[in-house]
N, CA, C, O and the ligand as a Tripos MOL2 file, in Angstrom:
@<TRIPOS>MOLECULE
protein
  277   275    70     0     0
PROTEIN
NO_CHARGES

@<TRIPOS>ATOM
      1 N         123.9710   53.3960   70.9290 N.3       1 MET1
      2 CA        124.9420   54.2100   70.1760 C.3       1 MET1
      3 C         124.2170   55.1880   69.2650 C.2       1 MET1
      4 O         123.1880   54.8690   68.6700 O.2       1 MET1
      5 N         124.7750   56.3720   69.1740 N.am      2 PHE2
      6 CA        124.2490   57.3720   68.2540 C.3       2 PHE2
      7 C         125.3190   57.6690   67.2090 C.2       2 PHE2
      8 O         126.5010   57.7990   67.5280 O.2       2 PHE2
      9 N         124.8930   57.7700   65.9850 N.am      3 ASP3
     10 CA        125.7910   58.2800   64.9660 C.3       3 ASP3
     11 C         125.7030   59.8110   64.9840 C.2       3 ASP3
     12 O         124.6140   60.3840   64.9460 O.2       3 ASP3
     13 N         126.8460   60.4430   65.0420 N.am      4 LEU4
     14 CA        126.8480   61.8970   64.9920 C.3       4 LEU4
     15 C         126.6420   62.3390   63.5500 C.2       4 LEU4
     16 O         127.3750   61.9380   62.6450 O.2       4 LEU4
     17 N         125.6280   63.1740   63.3590 N.am      5 VAL5
     18 CA        125.3290   63.6640   62.0200 C.3       5 VAL5
     19 C         126.3000   64.7960   61.7060 C.2       5 VAL5
     20 O         126.3190   65.8000   62.4180 O.2       5 VAL5
     21 N         127.0900   64.6590   60.6770 N.am      6 PRO6
     22 CA        128.0490   65.7300   60.3590 C.3       6 PRO6
     23 C         127.3370   66.9510   59.8060 C.2       6 PRO6
     24 O         126.2180   66.8670   59.2990 O.2       6 PRO6
     25 N         127.9980   68.0650   59.9140 N.am      7 GLU7
     26 CA        127.4290   69.3220   59.4460 C.3       7 GLU7
     27 C         128.5460   70.0980   58.7590 C.2       7 GLU7
     28 O         129.6230   70.2680   59.3300 O.2       7 GLU7
     29 N         128.3030   70.5620   57.5620 N.am      8 ASP8
     30 CA        129.3100   71.3540   56.8650 C.3       8 ASP8
     31 C         129.6760   72.5790   57.6930 C.2       8 ASP8
     32 O         128.8000   73.3030   58.1660 O.2       8 ASP8
     33 N         130.9440   72.8030   57.8610 N.am      9 GLY9
     34 CA        131.3940   73.9750   58.5840 C.3       9 GLY9
     35 C         131.4980   73.7830   60.0830 C.2       9 GLY9
     36 O         131.8790   74.7050   60.8040 O.2       9 GLY9
     37 N         131.1590   72.5810   60.5660 N.am     10 TYR10
     38 CA        131.2260   72.3040   61.9900 C.3      10 TYR10
     39 C         132.1060   71.0910   62.2560 C.2      10 TYR10
     40 O         132.1930   70.1610   61.4530 O.2      10 TYR10
     41 N         132.7430   71.1390   63.3940 N.am     11 GLU11
     42 CA        133.3540   69.9270   63.9270 C.3      11 GLU11
     43 C         132.4480   69.4160   65.0280 C.2      11 GLU11
     44 O         132.1490   70.1400   65.9780 O.2      11 GLU11
     45 N         132.0120   68.1730   64.9060 N.am     12 VAL12
     46 CA        131.0800   67.5960   65.8570 C.3      12 VAL12
     47 C         131.8390   66.6220   66.7530 C.2      12 VAL12
     48 O         132.4840   65.6890   66.2750 O.2      12 VAL12
     49 N         131.7480   66.8560   68.0440 N.am     13 ARG13
     50 CA        132.4830   66.0280   69.0060 C.3      13 ARG13
     51 C         131.5230   65.3730   69.9700 C.2      13 ARG13
     52 O         130.5110   65.9570   70.3580 O.2      13 ARG13
     53 N         131.8500   64.1620   70.3520 N.am     14 ARG14
     54 CA        131.0630   63.4330   71.3270 C.3      14 ARG14
     55 C         131.5840   63.7660   72.7240 C.2      14 ARG14
     56 O         132.7920   63.7430   72.9610 O.2      14 ARG14
     57 N         130.6810   64.0720   73.6380 N.am     15 ILE15
     58 CA        131.0450   64.3380   75.0260 C.3      15 ILE15
     59 C         130.5830   63.1580   75.8660 C.2      15 ILE15
     60 O         129.3880   62.8810   75.9720 O.2      15 ILE15
     61 N         131.5530   62.4660   76.4600 N.am     16 GLN16
     62 CA        131.2090   61.3110   77.2930 C.3      16 GLN16
     63 C         130.6380   61.7830   78.6320 C.2      16 GLN16
     64 O         130.9220   62.8970   79.0730 O.2      16 GLN16
     65 N         129.8360   60.9360   79.2730 N.am     17 PRO17
     66 CA        129.2420   61.3540   80.5510 C.3      17 PRO17
     67 C         130.2650   61.8660   81.5570 C.2      17 PRO17
     68 O         129.9990   62.8440   82.2560 O.2      17 PRO17
     69 N         131.4140   61.2340   81.6440 N.am     18 TYR18
     70 CA        132.4050   61.6860   82.6240 C.3      18 TYR18
     71 C         133.0220   63.0290   82.2450 C.2      18 TYR18
     72 O         133.6270   63.6960   83.0840 O.2      18 TYR18
     73 N         132.8680   63.4260   80.9740 N.am     19 GLN19
     74 CA        133.3980   64.7120   80.5290 C.3      19 GLN19
     75 C         132.3990   65.8440   80.7340 C.2      19 GLN19
     76 O         132.7590   67.0180   80.6420 O.2      19 GLN19
     77 N         131.1510   65.4960   81.0110 N.am     20 ALA20
     78 CA        130.1070   66.5060   81.1680 C.3      20 ALA20
     79 C         130.0680   66.9350   82.6270 C.2      20 ALA20
     80 O         129.4100   66.3050   83.4540 O.2      20 ALA20
     81 N         130.7760   68.0050   82.9300 N.am     21 THR21
     82 CA        130.9230   68.4330   84.3210 C.3      21 THR21
     83 C         130.1570   69.7120   84.6160 C.2      21 THR21
     84 O         130.1620   70.1920   85.7490 O.2      21 THR21
     85 N         129.5050   70.2600   83.6150 N.am     22 LYS22
     86 CA        128.7320   71.4880   83.7900 C.3      22 LYS22
     87 C         127.3440   71.2870   83.2120 C.2      22 LYS22
     88 O         127.0870   70.3230   82.4920 O.2      22 LYS22
     89 N         126.4570   72.2110   83.5390 N.am     23 THR23
     90 CA        125.1470   72.2410   82.9140 C.3      23 THR23
     91 C         125.2110   73.1270   81.6790 C.2      23 THR23
     92 O         125.6900   74.2600   81.7330 O.2      23 THR23
     93 N         124.7260   72.5980   80.5760 N.am     24 TYR24
     94 CA        124.6970   73.3510   79.3260 C.3      24 TYR24
     95 C         123.2530   73.5160   78.8830 C.2      24 TYR24
     96 O         122.3810   72.7380   79.2690 O.2      24 TYR24
     97 N         123.0090   74.5370   78.0690 N.am     25 LEU25
     98 CA        121.6790   74.7290   77.5150 C.3      25 LEU25
     99 C         121.6750   74.2360   76.0700 C.2      25 LEU25
    100 O         122.4450   74.7050   75.2320 O.2      25 LEU25
    101 N         120.8030   73.2910   75.8050 N.am     26 CYS26
    102 CA        120.6950   72.7500   74.4520 C.3      26 CYS26
    103 C         119.8800   73.7090   73.5900 C.2      26 CYS26
    104 O         118.7380   74.0140   73.9340 O.2      26 CYS26
    105 N         120.4380   74.1930   72.4760 N.am     27 PRO27
    106 CA        119.6940   75.1230   71.6180 C.3      27 PRO27
    107 C         118.5730   74.4460   70.8380 C.2      27 PRO27
    108 O         117.7190   75.1220   70.2640 O.2      27 PRO27
    109 N         118.5710   73.1150   70.8140 N.am     28 GLY28
    110 CA        117.5330   72.4240   70.0690 C.3      28 GLY28
    111 C         116.2040   72.4170   70.7990 C.2      28 GLY28
    112 O         115.1470   72.5240   70.1770 O.2      28 GLY28
    113 N         116.2540   72.2900   72.1270 N.am     29 CYS29
    114 CA        115.0210   72.1730   72.9060 C.3      29 CYS29
    115 C         114.9550   73.2070   74.0250 C.2      29 CYS29
    116 O         113.9630   73.2730   74.7500 O.2      29 CYS29
    117 N         116.0020   74.0110   74.1690 N.am     30 ASN30
    118 CA        116.0610   75.0170   75.2290 C.3      30 ASN30
    119 C         115.9130   74.4070   76.6160 C.2      30 ASN30
    120 O         115.3700   75.0330   77.5260 O.2      30 ASN30
    121 N         116.3980   73.1890   76.7670 N.am     31 ARG31
    122 CA        116.4130   72.5450   78.0760 C.3      31 ARG31
    123 C         117.8580   72.2960   78.4770 C.2      31 ARG31
    124 O         118.7640   72.2900   77.6440 O.2      31 ARG31
    125 N         118.0490   72.0890   79.7780 N.am     32 ASP32
    126 CA        119.3850   71.8570   80.2850 C.3      32 ASP32
    127 C         119.9170   70.4930   79.8720 C.2      32 ASP32
    128 O         119.1660   69.5290   79.7270 O.2      32 ASP32
    129 N         121.2170   70.4390   79.6890 N.am     33 ILE33
    130 CA        121.9410   69.1790   79.6230 C.3      33 ILE33
    131 C         122.6660   69.0630   80.9580 C.2      33 ILE33
    132 O         123.6640   69.7540   81.1660 O.2      33 ILE33
    133 N         122.2020   68.2200   81.8610 N.am     34 PRO34
    134 CA        122.7810   68.1990   83.2120 C.3      34 PRO34
    135 C         124.1570   67.5300   83.2170 C.2      34 PRO34
    136 O         124.4870   66.7530   82.3210 O.2      34 PRO34
    137 N         124.9490   67.8460   84.2400 N.am     35 PRO35
    138 CA        126.2470   67.1710   84.3710 C.3      35 PRO35
    139 C         126.0700   65.6530   84.4120 C.2      35 PRO35
    140 O         125.1280   65.1420   85.0170 O.2      35 PRO35
    141 N         126.9720   64.9600   83.7730 N.am     36 GLY36
    142 CA        126.9320   63.5070   83.7900 C.3      36 GLY36
    143 C         126.1450   62.8950   82.6570 C.2      36 GLY36
    144 O         126.0770   61.6720   82.5410 O.2      36 GLY36
    145 N         125.5410   63.7290   81.8100 N.am     37 LEU37
    146 CA        124.7830   63.2190   80.6700 C.3      37 LEU37
    147 C         125.6400   63.3080   79.4020 C.2      37 LEU37
    148 O         126.1140   64.3860   79.0410 O.2      37 LEU37
    149 N         125.8310   62.1910   78.7440 N.am     38 GLY38
    150 CA        126.5610   62.1980   77.4870 C.3      38 GLY38
    151 C         125.8050   62.9870   76.4410 C.2      38 GLY38
    152 O         124.5870   62.8620   76.3180 O.2      38 GLY38
    153 N         126.5230   63.7960   75.6930 N.am     39 HIS39
    154 CA        125.8830   64.6070   74.6570 C.3      39 HIS39
    155 C         126.9170   64.8960   73.5860 C.2      39 HIS39
    156 O         127.8830   64.1460   73.4470 O.2      39 HIS39
    157 N         126.7400   65.9440   72.8420 N.am     40 MET40
    158 CA        127.6900   66.2880   71.7940 C.3      40 MET40
    159 C         127.8220   67.7970   71.7030 C.2      40 MET40
    160 O         126.9830   68.5490   72.1990 O.2      40 MET40
    161 N         128.9010   68.2170   71.0520 N.am     41 VAL41
    162 CA        129.1460   69.6440   70.8790 C.3      41 VAL41
    163 C         129.4410   69.8890   69.4080 C.2      41 VAL41
    164 O         130.1590   69.1190   68.7720 O.2      41 VAL41
    165 N         128.8830   70.9600   68.8790 N.am     42 ALA42
    166 CA        129.1140   71.3590   67.4960 C.3      42 ALA42
    167 C         129.9510   72.6380   67.5170 C.2      42 ALA42
    168 O         129.5360   73.6620   68.0610 O.2      42 ALA42
    169 N         131.1280   72.5550   66.9180 N.am     43 VAL43
    170 CA        132.0650   73.6730   66.9380 C.3      43 VAL43
    171 C         132.1940   74.2360   65.5300 C.2      43 VAL43
    172 O         132.6900   73.5480   64.6380 O.2      43 VAL43
    173 N         131.7530   75.4850   65.3090 N.am     44 PRO44
    174 CA        131.9390   76.0740   63.9760 C.3      44 PRO44
    175 C         133.4230   76.1600   63.6430 C.2      44 PRO44
    176 O         134.2260   76.6220   64.4550 O.2      44 PRO44
    177 N         133.7790   75.7140   62.4450 N.am     45 SER45
    178 CA        135.1870   75.6780   62.0720 C.3      45 SER45
    179 C         135.8110   77.0630   62.0850 C.2      45 SER45
    180 O         136.9950   77.2100   62.3890 O.2      45 SER45
    181 N         135.0280   78.0710   61.7610 N.am     46 ASP46
    182 CA        135.5760   79.4220   61.6690 C.3      46 ASP46
    183 C         135.2920   80.2570   62.9070 C.2      46 ASP46
    184 O         135.6800   81.4240   62.9620 O.2      46 ASP46
    185 N         134.6220   79.6830   63.9040 N.am     47 ALA47
    186 CA        134.3030   80.4360   65.1160 C.3      47 ALA47
    187 C         134.2180   79.4680   66.3010 C.2      47 ALA47
    188 O         133.1320   79.2060   66.8180 O.2      47 ALA47
    189 N         135.3660   78.9390   66.7280 N.am     48 PRO48
    190 CA        135.3460   77.9140   67.7890 C.3      48 PRO48
    191 C         134.7100   78.4000   69.0820 C.2      48 PRO48
    192 O         134.2230   77.5900   69.8710 O.2      48 PRO48
    193 N         134.7070   79.7000   69.3120 N.am     49 ASP49
    194 CA        134.1110   80.2140   70.5410 C.3      49 ASP49
    195 C         132.6000   80.0530   70.5600 C.2      49 ASP49
    196 O         131.9800   80.1380   71.6210 O.2      49 ASP49
    197 N         132.0040   79.8220   69.4010 N.am     50 LEU50
    198 CA        130.5430   79.7410   69.2980 C.3      50 LEU50
    199 C         130.0450   78.3050   69.3500 C.2      50 LEU50
    200 O         128.9550   78.0060   68.8620 O.2      50 LEU50
    201 N         130.8250   77.4290   69.9300 N.am     51 ARG51
    202 CA        130.3830   76.0330   70.0130 C.3      51 ARG51
    203 C         129.1410   75.9240   70.8780 C.2      51 ARG51
    204 O         128.9630   76.6720   71.8390 O.2      51 ARG51
    205 N         128.2870   74.9790   70.5200 N.am     52 ARG52
    206 CA        127.0440   74.7610   71.2510 C.3      52 ARG52
    207 C         126.9330   73.2960   71.6170 C.2      52 ARG52
    208 O         127.3200   72.4140   70.8500 O.2      52 ARG52
    209 N         126.4000   73.0550   72.7930 N.am     53 HIS53
    210 CA        126.1980   71.6850   73.2710 C.3      53 HIS53
    211 C         124.7680   71.2670   72.9590 C.2      53 HIS53
    212 O         123.8250   72.0260   73.1830 O.2      53 HIS53
    213 N         124.6200   70.0630   72.4450 N.am     54 TRP54
    214 CA        123.3230   69.5470   72.0140 C.3      54 TRP54
    215 C         123.0820   68.1680   72.6100 C.2      54 TRP54
    216 O         124.0170   67.3870   72.7860 O.2      54 TRP54
    217 N         121.7990   67.8690   72.9260 N.am     55 HIS55
    218 CA        121.4270   66.4650   73.1100 C.3      55 HIS55
    219 C         121.6040   65.7560   71.7650 C.2      55 HIS55
    220 O         121.4080   66.3640   70.7120 O.2      55 HIS55
    221 N         121.9700   64.4930   71.7980 N.am     56 TYR56
    222 CA        122.1100   63.7680   70.5350 C.3      56 TYR56
    223 C         120.8210   63.8400   69.7170 C.2      56 TYR56
    224 O         120.8420   64.1380   68.5230 O.2      56 TYR56
    225 N         119.7170   63.5680   70.3730 N.am     57 GLY57
    226 CA        118.4470   63.5150   69.6560 C.3      57 GLY57
    227 C         118.0520   64.8570   69.0690 C.2      57 GLY57
    228 O         117.4710   64.9210   67.9860 O.2      57 GLY57
    229 N         118.3700   65.9350   69.7870 N.am     58 CYS58
    230 CA        118.0090   67.2580   69.2950 C.3      58 CYS58
    231 C         118.8330   67.6120   68.0680 C.2      58 CYS58
    232 O         118.3220   68.2090   67.1200 O.2      58 CYS58
    233 N         120.0950   67.2470   68.0860 N.am     59 TRP59
    234 CA        120.9350   67.5130   66.9070 C.3      59 TRP59
    235 C         120.3610   66.8020   65.6940 C.2      59 TRP59
    236 O         120.2760   67.3760   64.6080 O.2      59 TRP59
    237 N         119.9730   65.5670   65.8810 N.am     60 GLN60
    238 CA        119.4680   64.8120   64.7410 C.3      60 GLN60
    239 C         118.0870   65.3040   64.3200 C.2      60 GLN60
    240 O         117.7680   65.3230   63.1310 O.2      60 GLN60
    241 N         117.2720   65.6980   65.2860 N.am     61 ALA61
    242 CA        115.9590   66.2430   64.9550 C.3      61 ALA61
    243 C         116.0940   67.5690   64.2240 C.2      61 ALA61
    244 O         115.2820   67.8930   63.3570 O.2      61 ALA61
    245 N         117.1090   68.3270   64.5700 N.am     62 ARG62
    246 CA        117.3710   69.5910   63.8970 C.3      62 ARG62
    247 C         117.5420   69.3730   62.4000 C.2      62 ARG62
    248 O         117.0650   70.1610   61.5830 O.2      62 ARG62
    249 N         118.2280   68.2930   62.0580 N.am     63 HIS63
    250 CA        118.4210   68.0150   60.6360 C.3      63 HIS63
    251 C         117.1190   67.6280   59.9610 C.2      63 HIS63
    252 O         116.8850   67.9620   58.8000 O.2      63 HIS63
    253 N         116.2720   66.9180   60.7000 N.am     64 ARG64
    254 CA        115.0060   66.5260   60.0990 C.3      64 ARG64
    255 C         114.0960   67.7340   59.9080 C.2      64 ARG64
    256 O         113.3960   67.8490   58.9010 O.2      64 ARG64
    257 N         114.1180   68.6410   60.9000 N.am     65 ARG65
    258 CA        113.2170   69.7950   60.8250 C.3      65 ARG65
    259 C         113.7440   70.8890   59.9210 C.2      65 ARG65
    260 O         112.9680   71.6630   59.3610 O.2      65 ARG65
    261 N         115.0620   70.9610   59.7740 N.am     66 MET66
    262 CA        115.6450   72.0710   59.0450 C.3      66 MET66
    263 C         116.5050   71.5570   57.8860 C.2      66 MET66
    264 O         117.7320   71.6450   57.9370 O.2      66 MET66
    265 N         115.8720   71.0280   56.8560 N.am     67 PRO67
    266 CA        116.6430   70.5810   55.7000 C.3      67 PRO67
    267 C         117.3520   71.7580   55.0400 C.2      67 PRO67
    268 O         116.9010   72.9010   55.0960 O.2      67 PRO67
    269 N         118.4530   71.4400   54.4280 N.am     68 ARG68
    270 CA        119.2060   72.5050   53.7620 C.3      68 ARG68
    271 C         118.4140   73.0890   52.6090 C.2      68 ARG68
    272 O         117.7020   72.3800   51.8990 O.2      68 ARG68
    273 N         118.5500   74.3810   52.4390 N.am     69 GLY69
    274 CA        117.9410   75.0210   51.2900 C.3      69 GLY69
    275 C         116.7760   75.8650   51.7030 C.2      69 GLY69
    276 O         116.1330   76.4870   50.8580 O.2      69 GLY69
    277 ZN        117.9290   69.2030   73.5310 Zn       70 ZN70
@<TRIPOS>BOND
     1     1     2 1
     2     2     3 1
     3     3     4 2
     4     3     5 am
     5     5     6 1
     6     6     7 1
     7     7     8 2
     8     7     9 am
     9     9    10 1
    10    10    11 1
    11    11    12 2
    12    11    13 am
    13    13    14 1
    14    14    15 1
    15    15    16 2
    16    15    17 am
    17    17    18 1
    18    18    19 1
    19    19    20 2
    20    19    21 am
    21    21    22 1
    22    22    23 1
    23    23    24 2
    24    23    25 am
    25    25    26 1
    26    26    27 1
    27    27    28 2
    28    27    29 am
    29    29    30 1
    30    30    31 1
    31    31    32 2
    32    31    33 am
    33    33    34 1
    34    34    35 1
    35    35    36 2
    36    35    37 am
    37    37    38 1
    38    38    39 1
    39    39    40 2
    40    39    41 am
    41    41    42 1
    42    42    43 1
    43    43    44 2
    44    43    45 am
    45    45    46 1
    46    46    47 1
    47    47    48 2
    48    47    49 am
    49    49    50 1
    50    50    51 1
    51    51    52 2
    52    51    53 am
    53    53    54 1
    54    54    55 1
    55    55    56 2
    56    55    57 am
    57    57    58 1
    58    58    59 1
    59    59    60 2
    60    59    61 am
    61    61    62 1
    62    62    63 1
    63    63    64 2
    64    63    65 am
    65    65    66 1
    66    66    67 1
    67    67    68 2
    68    67    69 am
    69    69    70 1
    70    70    71 1
    71    71    72 2
    72    71    73 am
    73    73    74 1
    74    74    75 1
    75    75    76 2
    76    75    77 am
    77    77    78 1
    78    78    79 1
    79    79    80 2
    80    79    81 am
    81    81    82 1
    82    82    83 1
    83    83    84 2
    84    83    85 am
    85    85    86 1
    86    86    87 1
    87    87    88 2
    88    87    89 am
    89    89    90 1
    90    90    91 1
    91    91    92 2
    92    91    93 am
    93    93    94 1
    94    94    95 1
    95    95    96 2
    96    95    97 am
    97    97    98 1
    98    98    99 1
    99    99   100 2
   100    99   101 am
   101   101   102 1
   102   102   103 1
   103   103   104 2
   104   103   105 am
   105   105   106 1
   106   106   107 1
   107   107   108 2
   108   107   109 am
   109   109   110 1
   110   110   111 1
   111   111   112 2
   112   111   113 am
   113   113   114 1
   114   114   115 1
   115   115   116 2
   116   115   117 am
   117   117   118 1
   118   118   119 1
   119   119   120 2
   120   119   121 am
   121   121   122 1
   122   122   123 1
   123   123   124 2
   124   123   125 am
   125   125   126 1
   126   126   127 1
   127   127   128 2
   128   127   129 am
   129   129   130 1
   130   130   131 1
   131   131   132 2
   132   131   133 am
   133   133   134 1
   134   134   135 1
   135   135   136 2
   136   135   137 am
   137   137   138 1
   138   138   139 1
   139   139   140 2
   140   139   141 am
   141   141   142 1
   142   142   143 1
   143   143   144 2
   144   143   145 am
   145   145   146 1
   146   146   147 1
   147   147   148 2
   148   147   149 am
   149   149   150 1
   150   150   151 1
   151   151   152 2
   152   151   153 am
   153   153   154 1
   154   154   155 1
   155   155   156 2
   156   155   157 am
   157   157   158 1
   158   158   159 1
   159   159   160 2
   160   159   161 am
   161   161   162 1
   162   162   163 1
   163   163   164 2
   164   163   165 am
   165   165   166 1
   166   166   167 1
   167   167   168 2
   168   167   169 am
   169   169   170 1
   170   170   171 1
   171   171   172 2
   172   171   173 am
   173   173   174 1
   174   174   175 1
   175   175   176 2
   176   175   177 am
   177   177   178 1
   178   178   179 1
   179   179   180 2
   180   179   181 am
   181   181   182 1
   182   182   183 1
   183   183   184 2
   184   183   185 am
   185   185   186 1
   186   186   187 1
   187   187   188 2
   188   187   189 am
   189   189   190 1
   190   190   191 1
   191   191   192 2
   192   191   193 am
   193   193   194 1
   194   194   195 1
   195   195   196 2
   196   195   197 am
   197   197   198 1
   198   198   199 1
   199   199   200 2
   200   199   201 am
   201   201   202 1
   202   202   203 1
   203   203   204 2
   204   203   205 am
   205   205   206 1
   206   206   207 1
   207   207   208 2
   208   207   209 am
   209   209   210 1
   210   210   211 1
   211   211   212 2
   212   211   213 am
   213   213   214 1
   214   214   215 1
   215   215   216 2
   216   215   217 am
   217   217   218 1
   218   218   219 1
   219   219   220 2
   220   219   221 am
   221   221   222 1
   222   222   223 1
   223   223   224 2
   224   223   225 am
   225   225   226 1
   226   226   227 1
   227   227   228 2
   228   227   229 am
   229   229   230 1
   230   230   231 1
   231   231   232 2
   232   231   233 am
   233   233   234 1
   234   234   235 1
   235   235   236 2
   236   235   237 am
   237   237   238 1
   238   238   239 1
   239   239   240 2
   240   239   241 am
   241   241   242 1
   242   242   243 1
   243   243   244 2
   244   243   245 am
   245   245   246 1
   246   246   247 1
   247   247   248 2
   248   247   249 am
   249   249   250 1
   250   250   251 1
   251   251   252 2
   252   251   253 am
   253   253   254 1
   254   254   255 1
   255   255   256 2
   256   255   257 am
   257   257   258 1
   258   258   259 1
   259   259   260 2
   260   259   261 am
   261   261   262 1
   262   262   263 1
   263   263   264 2
   264   263   265 am
   265   265   266 1
   266   266   267 1
   267   267   268 2
   268   267   269 am
   269   269   270 1
   270   270   271 1
   271   271   272 2
   272   271   273 am
   273   273   274 1
   274   274   275 1
   275   275   276 2
@<TRIPOS>SUBSTRUCTURE
     1 MET1         2 RESIDUE 1 A MET
     2 PHE2         6 RESIDUE 1 A PHE
     3 ASP3        10 RESIDUE 1 A ASP
     4 LEU4        14 RESIDUE 1 A LEU
     5 VAL5        18 RESIDUE 1 A VAL
     6 PRO6        22 RESIDUE 1 A PRO
     7 GLU7        26 RESIDUE 1 A GLU
     8 ASP8        30 RESIDUE 1 A ASP
     9 GLY9        34 RESIDUE 1 A GLY
    10 TYR10       38 RESIDUE 1 A TYR
    11 GLU11       42 RESIDUE 1 A GLU
    12 VAL12       46 RESIDUE 1 A VAL
    13 ARG13       50 RESIDUE 1 A ARG
    14 ARG14       54 RESIDUE 1 A ARG
    15 ILE15       58 RESIDUE 1 A ILE
    16 GLN16       62 RESIDUE 1 A GLN
    17 PRO17       66 RESIDUE 1 A PRO
    18 TYR18       70 RESIDUE 1 A TYR
    19 GLN19       74 RESIDUE 1 A GLN
    20 ALA20       78 RESIDUE 1 A ALA
    21 THR21       82 RESIDUE 1 A THR
    22 LYS22       86 RESIDUE 1 A LYS
    23 THR23       90 RESIDUE 1 A THR
    24 TYR24       94 RESIDUE 1 A TYR
    25 LEU25       98 RESIDUE 1 A LEU
    26 CYS26      102 RESIDUE 1 A CYS
    27 PRO27      106 RESIDUE 1 A PRO
    28 GLY28      110 RESIDUE 1 A GLY
    29 CYS29      114 RESIDUE 1 A CYS
    30 ASN30      118 RESIDUE 1 A ASN
    31 ARG31      122 RESIDUE 1 A ARG
    32 ASP32      126 RESIDUE 1 A ASP
    33 ILE33      130 RESIDUE 1 A ILE
    34 PRO34      134 RESIDUE 1 A PRO
    35 PRO35      138 RESIDUE 1 A PRO
    36 GLY36      142 RESIDUE 1 A GLY
    37 LEU37      146 RESIDUE 1 A LEU
    38 GLY38      150 RESIDUE 1 A GLY
    39 HIS39      154 RESIDUE 1 A HIS
    40 MET40      158 RESIDUE 1 A MET
    41 VAL41      162 RESIDUE 1 A VAL
    42 ALA42      166 RESIDUE 1 A ALA
    43 VAL43      170 RESIDUE 1 A VAL
    44 PRO44      174 RESIDUE 1 A PRO
    45 SER45      178 RESIDUE 1 A SER
    46 ASP46      182 RESIDUE 1 A ASP
    47 ALA47      186 RESIDUE 1 A ALA
    48 PRO48      190 RESIDUE 1 A PRO
    49 ASP49      194 RESIDUE 1 A ASP
    50 LEU50      198 RESIDUE 1 A LEU
    51 ARG51      202 RESIDUE 1 A ARG
    52 ARG52      206 RESIDUE 1 A ARG
    53 HIS53      210 RESIDUE 1 A HIS
    54 TRP54      214 RESIDUE 1 A TRP
    55 HIS55      218 RESIDUE 1 A HIS
    56 TYR56      222 RESIDUE 1 A TYR
    57 GLY57      226 RESIDUE 1 A GLY
    58 CYS58      230 RESIDUE 1 A CYS
    59 TRP59      234 RESIDUE 1 A TRP
    60 GLN60      238 RESIDUE 1 A GLN
    61 ALA61      242 RESIDUE 1 A ALA
    62 ARG62      246 RESIDUE 1 A ARG
    63 HIS63      250 RESIDUE 1 A HIS
    64 ARG64      254 RESIDUE 1 A ARG
    65 ARG65      258 RESIDUE 1 A ARG
    66 MET66      262 RESIDUE 1 A MET
    67 PRO67      266 RESIDUE 1 A PRO
    68 ARG68      270 RESIDUE 1 A ARG
    69 GLY69      274 RESIDUE 1 A GLY
    70 ZN70       277 GROUP 0 **** ****
């Protein structure tokens, strides 16, 4: 199990493997998220069209590498 790290201004949703029907590009590692792989999506509250799909680990690593401030 992964805890989804919340982000101010984003809605973070879990994508189950059966819901992953396309290949997405993870902005954290610039690698594909293949169909059938559980991952997550971060949706900006003020710009839902700009949602990005992330590997769980990349989302969490993003927080470690990019502290606020
Ligand atoms: Zn990634």
